[in-house]
C-alpha positions as CSV (number, residue, x, y, z in Angstrom):
1,X,16.0,-0.8,-12.9
2,X,14.3,-2.4,-15.8
3,X,11.2,-3.1,-13.7
4,X,11.0,0.5,-12.6
5,X,11.2,1.7,-16.2
6,X,8.4,-0.7,-17.1
7,X,6.2,0.4,-14.2
8,X,6.6,4.1,-15.0
9,X,6.2,3.5,-18.7
10,X,2.9,1.6,-18.0
11,X,1.8,4.5,-15.8
12,X,2.5,7.0,-18.5
13,X,0.7,4.9,-21.1
14,X,-2.3,4.6,-18.8
15,X,-2.4,8.4,-18.3
16,X,-2.2,9.0,-22.1
17,X,-5.0,6.5,-22.8
18,X,-7.2,8.1,-20.2
19,X,-6.6,11.5,-21.7
20,X,-7.5,10.2,-25.1
21,X,-10.7,8.6,-23.8
22,X,-11.6,11.8,-22.1
23,X,-11.1,13.7,-25.4
24,X,-13.2,11.3,-27.4
25,X,-16.1,11.1,-24.9
26,X,-16.4,7.4,-25.5
27,X,-18.6,6.8,-22.5
28,X,-21.5,9.0,-23.6
29,X,-21.5,11.0,-20.4
30,X,-22.0,14.7,-20.7
31,X,-19.4,15.4,-18.1
32,X,-16.5,13.0,-18.8
33,X,-14.1,14.8,-16.5
34,X,-15.8,13.2,-13.4
35,X,-15.4,9.7,-14.9
36,X,-11.8,10.5,-15.9
37,X,-11.0,11.5,-12.3
38,X,-12.7,8.4,-10.9
39,X,-11.0,6.0,-13.3
40,X,-7.6,7.6,-13.0
41,X,-7.9,7.6,-9.2
42,X,-8.8,3.9,-9.0
43,X,-6.0,3.1,-11.5
44,X,-3.4,4.9,-9.4
45,X,-4.6,3.2,-6.2
46,X,-4.4,-0.2,-7.8
47,X,-0.9,0.5,-9.2
48,X,0.2,1.9,-5.8
49,X,-1.0,-1.3,-4.1
50,X,0.8,-3.5,-6.7
51,X,4.1,-1.5,-6.4
52,X,4.0,-1.5,-2.6
53,X,3.2,-5.3,-2.5
54,X,6.2,-6.0,-4.8
55,X,8.5,-3.7,-3.0
56,X,7.6,-5.1,0.4
57,X,8.2,-8.7,-0.8
58,X,11.6,-7.7,-2.2
59,X,12.9,-5.9,0.8
60,X,13.0,-8.5,3.5
61,X,14.1,-7.3,6.9
62,X,17.8,-7.7,7.4
63,X,18.5,-10.0,10.2
64,X,21.2,-9.0,12.6
65,X,24.2,-11.2,12.0
66,X,25.4,-13.4,14.8
67,X,27.8,-11.6,17.0
68,X,29.0,-11.9,20.5
69,X,27.3,-8.6,21.4
70,X,24.4,-8.8,23.8
71,X,21.1,-7.2,22.9
72,X,21.8,-4.2,25.1
73,X,25.3,-3.7,23.7
74,X,23.8,-3.9,20.2
75,X,21.3,-1.1,21.1
76,X,24.2,1.0,22.5
77,X,26.2,0.4,19.3
78,X,23.2,1.5,17.2
79,X,22.9,4.7,19.2
80,X,26.7,5.2,19.0
81,X,26.3,5.2,15.2
82,X,23.9,8.2,15.6
83,X,26.8,10.0,17.3
84,X,25.1,10.2,20.7
85,X,27.1,10.7,23.8
86,X,27.1,8.3,26.8
87,X,24.7,10.6,28.6
88,X,22.3,10.8,25.6
89,X,22.4,7.0,25.2
90,X,21.7,6.6,28.9
91,X,18.7,8.9,28.6
92,X,17.3,7.0,25.6
93,X,17.7,3.5,27.1
94,X,16.7,4.5,30.6
95,X,20.0,3.2,32.1
96,X,22.7,5.0,34.0
97,X,25.7,6.6,32.3
98,X,28.1,4.2,34.1
99,X,26.2,1.3,32.6
100,X,26.6,2.8,29.1
101,X,30.3,3.2,29.7
102,X,30.5,-0.5,30.7
103,X,28.6,-1.4,27.5
104,X,30.8,0.7,25.4
105,X,33.9,-0.8,27.0
106,X,32.5,-4.3,26.2
107,X,31.7,-3.3,22.7
108,X,35.2,-2.0,22.1
109,X,36.8,-5.1,23.5
110,X,34.5,-7.5,21.6
111,X,34.9,-5.7,18.3
112,X,38.6,-5.2,19.0
113,X,38.3,-1.5,18.5
114,X,40.3,1.3,20.2
115,X,37.8,4.1,19.7
116,X,34.0,4.5,19.4
117,X,34.3,5.6,15.8
118,X,36.3,2.5,15.0
119,X,33.7,0.3,16.7
120,X,31.0,2.0,14.6
121,X,33.0,1.4,11.4
122,X,33.6,-2.3,12.3
123,X,29.9,-2.6,13.2
124,X,28.9,-1.3,9.8
125,X,31.4,-3.5,8.0
126,X,30.0,-6.6,9.8
127,X,26.4,-5.4,9.1
128,X,25.6,-5.2,12.8
129,X,24.1,-1.8,12.4
């Protein structure tokens, strides 16, 4: 939170400085608005690159925790969290509906759940989805 405040405070200070430079016509150009637009554009591009670089480094991809679910069962569980039916899951994964039912059955037994919604909750609690 503190870093975000510092970033936006720095952006606000840079904008105010550029406005003041534009008012004072420090650069000796007759049309300082063009220079102001160019400088502010370059500044915002650089700040955007820095912010994205720091945010990408901080948000590392979450690795799927070790579970006894197969890759296909994990995909089915993810689609179950979206509230899709067996038929919709089958269409998305290009498998038959009976195969989806088998995967759902295995997911329920491996997660020790009685219903799909309980399996989704357990999957979220275990950071599987």
